[in-house]
C-alpha positions in Angstrom: 89.0 64.5 102.9 89.6 62.5 99.8 92.7 63.3 97.7 96.3 63.7 98.5 97.6 67.0 100.0 99.3 68.9 97.2 98.7 72.6 97.9 100.2 74.7 100.7 98.2 77.9 101.2 99.6 80.8 103.3 96.5 82.7 104.5 93.1 81.7 105.7 91.3 84.9 105.1 88.1 85.6 103.2 89.8 86.4 99.9 91.7 83.1 99.4 88.7 81.1 100.6 86.4 83.0 98.1 88.9 82.9 95.2 91.6 80.3 95.1 90.0 77.6 97.3 86.8 78.0 95.2 88.8 77.2 92.0 90.5 74.1 93.6 87.0 73.0 94.8 85.5 73.3 91.3 88.5 71.6 89.7 88.1 68.7 92.0 84.3 68.5 91.5 84.9 68.3 87.7 87.5 65.5 88.1 90.4 67.7 87.0 92.2 67.9 90.3 92.9 65.1 92.7 94.1 66.8 95.8 93.5 69.0 98.8 94.8 72.2 100.4 96.7 72.6 103.6 96.4 76.1 105.1 99.3 77.7 107.0 98.4 80.5 109.3 100.9 83.2 108.4 100.6 85.4 111.5 100.3 84.6 115.2 96.6 85.6 115.4 94.3 84.1 112.8 91.2 82.1 112.1 92.7 78.6 111.7 91.2 77.4 115.0 87.7 78.5 113.9 88.1 76.8 110.6 89.3 73.6 112.2 86.2 73.6 114.5 84.2 73.2 111.3 86.4 70.4 109.9 87.8 73.1 107.5 84.5 73.2 105.7 82.5 76.3 104.9 79.9 77.7 102.5 80.6 80.3 99.8 77.9 82.5 98.2 78.8 84.1 94.8 76.3 86.8 94.0 76.0 89.5 91.4 74.9 90.3 87.9 76.2 88.1 85.0 75.1 89.0 81.4 72.2 91.0 82.8 70.9 88.2 85.0 71.0 88.2 88.8 73.0 85.2 90.1 73.0 83.8 93.6 75.2 80.7 93.7 76.0 78.5 96.7 79.0 76.2 96.9 80.0 74.0 99.9 83.8 74.1 100.2 85.5 71.0 101.5 88.8 71.1 99.6 90.9 72.0 102.7 92.3 69.0 104.6 93.7 70.8 107.7 95.3 73.9 109.1 98.8 74.3 110.4 99.7 77.1 112.9 103.5 77.4 112.8 103.4 79.5 116.0 101.9 76.6 117.9 103.5 73.7 116.1 106.6 74.6 114.1 107.5 71.0 113.6 104.2 70.3 111.9 104.9 73.2 109.6 108.4 72.1 108.7 107.1 68.6 108.1 105.2 69.8 105.1 108.5 70.0 103.3 108.8 66.2 103.5 105.7 65.4 101.4 106.7 65.0 97.7 103.1 65.3 96.7 103.1 69.1 97.5 103.4 71.0 94.2 101.7 74.4 94.6 102.2 77.2 97.1 99.5 79.9 97.2 99.7 83.0 99.3 97.8 86.1 100.2 99.4 87.7 103.3 98.2 91.3 102.5 100.3 93.9 100.8 102.6 94.1 103.9 103.2 90.4 103.8 105.9 90.3 101.2 108.6 92.0 103.2 112.2 91.4 103.9 112.8 91.9 107.7 116.5 91.7 108.4 116.0 90.8 112.1 114.5 87.4 111.2 116.9 84.5 112.0 117.0 81.1 110.4 116.7 79.6 113.9 113.5 81.4 114.7 110.6 79.0 115.1 109.0 80.4 113.0 110.6 83.4 111.3 108.3 86.4 111.7 107.9 87.4 108.1 106.1 85.3 105.5 109.2 85.2 103.1 111.3 84.1 106.1 108.9 81.3 106.9 108.8 80.3 103.3 112.6 80.2 103.0 112.8 77.9 106.1 110.4 75.5 104.4 112.1 75.7 101.0 115.5 75.1 102.5 114.4 71.9 104.1 112.8 70.8 100.8 116.1 71.5 99.1 118.1 69.5 101.7 115.7 66.5 101.1 116.4 66.6 97.4 112.7 67.0 96.5 111.1 68.8 93.6 110.4 72.6 93.9 107.1 74.4 93.7 104.9 76.4 91.5 104.4 79.5 93.7 101.2 81.6 93.1 101.5 84.9 94.9 98.2 86.8 95.2 99.2 89.8 97.3 98.1 93.1 95.8 101.6 94.5 94.9 103.2 94.8 91.5 105.3 91.8 90.4 104.3 90.0 93.6 106.0 86.7 92.7 109.3 88.3 91.7 109.3 90.4 94.9 108.7 87.2 97.0 111.6 85.4 95.3 113.8 88.5 95.9 113.0 88.4 99.6 113.7 84.6 99.8 117.0 85.1 98.1 117.9 87.9 100.6 117.2 85.5 103.5 119.3 82.8 101.8 122.2 85.2 101.6 121.7 86.6 105.1 121.4 83.1 106.6 124.3 81.8 104.5 122.4 78.9 103.1 124.7 78.5 100.1 124.8 79.1 96.4 123.4 75.7 95.6 120.2 76.6 97.5 120.0 80.0 95.8 120.3 78.3 92.4 117.6 75.7 93.4 115.3 78.5 94.5 115.6 80.2 91.1 115.7 77.2 88.8 113.6 74.5 90.5 110.7 76.8 91.6 108.5 79.1 89.5 107.6 82.2 91.5 104.6 83.3 89.4 103.5 86.9 89.6 99.7 87.1 89.4 96.9 89.6 89.2 93.8 88.7 91.1 90.4 90.4 90.5 87.3 89.6 92.5 85.5 91.6 95.2 85.3 89.2 98.2 82.8 90.7 100.6 83.6 88.2 103.4 81.5 87.2 106.3 77.9 88.3 105.7 77.1 89.6 109.2 73.7 91.1 108.4 72.5 88.1 106.5 74.2 85.3 108.4 71.2 83.9 110.2 69.1 83.9 107.0 71.8 82.2 104.9 72.4 79.5 107.7 68.6 78.8 107.5 68.8 78.6 103.7 71.6 75.9 103.8 70.3 74.2 106.9 73.5 74.4 109.0 75.4 76.8 111.2 78.5 78.2 109.6 80.7 80.7 111.3 83.3 80.8 108.5 80.8 81.6 105.7 82.2 83.7 102.9 80.6 85.8 100.2 81.9 87.3 96.9 80.9 88.7 93.6 80.4 86.5 90.5 83.1 88.1 88.4 86.6 86.7 88.7 89.9 87.1 86.8 93.2 85.5 87.6 96.2 86.4 85.4 99.2 84.3 86.1 102.7 85.0 84.7 103.7 81.4 83.8 102.4 78.4 81.9 101.1 75.6 84.0 97.7 74.7 82.6 99.0 71.1 82.2 99.3 70.8 86.0 96.5 73.2 86.9 93.8 73.1 84.2 92.0 76.2 85.2 91.1 77.2 81.7 89.8 73.7 80.9 87.5 74.0 83.9 86.0 77.2 82.3 87.6 79.8 84.6 88.5 83.3 83.5 92.2 82.6 83.9 95.0 83.9 81.7 98.5 82.2 81.5 100.9 84.8 80.2 104.5 85.9 79.9 103.6 89.4 81.2 101.0 90.4 83.8 101.6 94.2 83.3 99.1 94.9 80.4 96.3 93.2 82.5 97.3 95.2 85.6 97.2 98.4 83.5 93.7 97.5 82.2 92.4 96.8 85.7 93.9 100.0 87.2 92.8 102.3 84.3 89.3 100.9 83.7 88.0 99.4 87.0 89.9 101.6 89.5 90.0 104.6 87.2 86.2 104.4 86.7 85.7 104.2 90.5 88.0 107.2 91.3 86.6 109.4 88.5 83.0 108.7 89.5 82.7 108.8 93.3 83.6 112.3 94.3 81.3 114.1 91.9 78.5 111.6 92.8 79.0 112.3 96.4 78.8 116.0 95.8 75.6 115.2 93.9 74.2 113.6 97.1 74.5 109.9 96.4 75.9 107.4 98.9 76.7 104.1 97.2 78.1 102.8 93.9 74.8 101.0 93.3 72.9 104.4 93.4 75.4 105.8 90.9 74.5 103.1 88.4 70.8 103.8 88.8 71.2 107.5 88.3 70.9 108.5 84.6 73.4 111.4 84.7 76.0 109.8 86.9 75.9 106.5 85.0 76.0 108.3 81.6 79.2 110.1 82.7 80.7 106.9 83.9 80.1 105.3 80.5 81.5 108.3 78.8 84.7 108.0 80.9 85.1 104.3 80.3 84.1 103.9 76.6 85.0 107.3 75.1 88.1 108.2 77.0 89.8 105.4 79.0 89.4 102.5 76.5 90.4 104.6 73.4 93.6 105.6 75.3 94.7 102.1 76.4 93.4 100.3 73.3 89.9 100.1 71.8 89.9 96.3 71.7 87.1 93.8 72.1 88.7 92.5 75.3 88.9 96.0 76.8 85.3 96.8 75.9 84.2 93.5 77.4 86.1 94.3 80.6 84.5 97.8 80.6 81.0 96.2 80.2 81.8 93.8 83.1 82.8 96.7 85.3 79.4 98.2 84.8 77.7 95.0 85.9 80.0 94.7 88.9 79.2 98.2 90.0 75.5 97.4 89.6 75.8 94.4 92.0 72.7 94.6 94.2 74.4 92.3 96.9 77.2 94.8 97.5 76.6 98.1 99.3 79.8 99.9 98.4 79.9 103.4 100.1 81.3 106.3 98.1 83.0 107.7 101.2 85.0 104.5 101.7 86.2 104.6 98.1 87.0 108.4 98.5 89.8 107.6 101.0 93.2 109.1 99.8 91.7 110.2 96.5 94.7 112.4 95.6 97.1 109.5 95.4 94.4 107.3 93.8 93.8 109.9 91.1 97.5 110.2 90.4 97.8 106.4 89.9 94.5 105.6 88.3 93.2 108.6 86.3 95.9 111.1 85.6 98.0 108.8 83.3 95.0 108.3 81.0 94.4 112.1 80.9 98.0 112.7 79.9 98.2 109.8 77.4 94.9 110.8 75.8 96.3 114.3 75.2 99.4 112.8 73.6 97.3 110.6 71.3 94.4 112.9 70.4 95.8 116.4 70.9 93.2 117.5 73.5 92.4 116.7 77.0 89.6 114.2 77.8 86.9 116.4 79.3 85.0 113.8 81.3 88.1 112.8 83.2 89.3 116.4 83.6 85.8 117.1 85.0 86.5 114.4 87.6 89.6 116.4 88.7 87.5 119.5 89.1 85.0 117.4 91.2 87.9 116.1 93.3 89.1 119.6 94.1 85.5 120.6 94.9 85.1 117.6 97.2 88.3 118.4 99.1 86.7 121.8 99.9 84.1 119.9 102.0 84.4 118.3 105.4 84.0 114.8 104.0 87.5 114.4 102.5 89.6 111.7 104.1 93.3 112.0 103.3 96.6 113.0 104.9 96.2 116.0 107.2 98.5 118.3 105.1 96.7 117.4 101.9 93.3 118.1 103.3 94.2 121.4 104.9 95.9 122.6 101.7 93.3 121.5 99.3 90.5 123.0 101.3 91.5 126.6 100.7 94.3 126.8 98.0 93.6 128.3 94.6 93.0 125.8 91.9 96.0 127.1 90.0 98.2 126.4 93.0 96.8 122.9 93.6 97.7 122.0 90.0 101.3 123.0 90.5 101.9 120.5 93.4 104.3 118.0 91.8 104.4 116.2 95.1 100.7 115.4 94.7 100.6 114.7 90.9 104.1 113.7 90.0 104.3 116.7 87.7 103.1 120.3 87.2 99.5 120.2 85.8 99.2 123.9 85.0 98.5 123.0 81.3 95.2 121.6 82.6 94.2 124.8 84.4 91.8 126.3 81.8 89.7 123.1 81.5 89.8 122.3 85.2 88.8 125.9 86.2 85.9 125.8 83.7 84.3 122.7 85.2 85.2 123.8 88.8 83.4 127.1 88.3 80.3 125.4 87.0 80.3 122.9 90.0 80.8 125.7 92.5 78.4 128.3 91.0 75.6 126.1 89.5 75.8 122.8 91.5 76.5 119.2 90.5 73.2 118.7 88.7 73.9 121.5 86.2 77.5 120.4 86.0 76.6 116.9 85.0 74.3 118.3 82.3 77.1 120.5 81.0 79.7 117.8 80.8 77.3 115.3 79.2 76.5 117.8 76.5 80.2 117.9 75.4 80.8 115.9 72.2 83.6 113.3 72.0 
């Protein structure tokens, strides 16, 4: 593999290989990056051995709809130089600290990965937690007097970079590594919080044989993802990592939060507000929803008439909303409504309810399409298809709508003020069915 090793990547799963490694590959192909990636396996059981069997090379297929056109793009990824398993060769892992060329650390160790575990010891080989392992490596780097890192955390938690630094500092204190090291951690490294957005569909089990035939080789680490991508990074390192110059949808910013809010409210909010009514209507997948005139019309009403006016009717937000519709229409992804329906009460609280309440504050009335989705949620929980905590499912199945709306432990506050509107739509859904309910809600102006 040509190019010096300058990226340490914690995680070998489908997401990083379909997102970050793709970016590094394309940067290199465009002559904007002279380097390679070393993968560190963050847990004892992983896929590094499988990847090494293929010389750390694999094929990535990006597929979806882009500006109305179906895209099916293939890239051969060979940016990874090797894999290191610290559970099998801790010395090889720690030796990474000695290479002055390393500049970037990338991680995606799942939401549970950024965790401070007090039982971890400095003498563990390796420490069990990801922040513990990282602190061991960084301390050796510090002792060698070498430059720190740009750390790009991709875990799906708020302020992921800040939380990772916090955990490392906790270990530095617990292990009594000294104030100078703590200062070096904070001042010589940039722990960048990031927001990642791409659906990575992973290993294409059903299409594997056909895709192998298409590329003329066997590939057991094949990866698939949608075309759309967005990487918002809290920091300013375009000079060292020219992602924007390469044409990627990457934002360097002082604050990730507005982008997170946009994603949660528009993308996730659209999902959550759409799926339960659509399931009651008899549909099975997101793709079917976009092909159905009534369901797709209500989805557009939610996004463009209620969600976007609440968070800011800007060109950027409208473009993001239009991209969401294309992503939901992706013919290569079969996204089941019932899988999205998991834990819908907590999802509704986080993704949809804030828009309902803010819309009322701004416009003096409740947004009826989103309120309709709450009535659909209650109706869905009356069925045997709901999938949530046992107590929530049992309660929601039989409790009066008025009582459900008072459950502050569900919604974060008493929603009795919503009762007249919710009961109106709930009554239509229950008495006339979802088809008539869709017609009624779509007839409501503004």
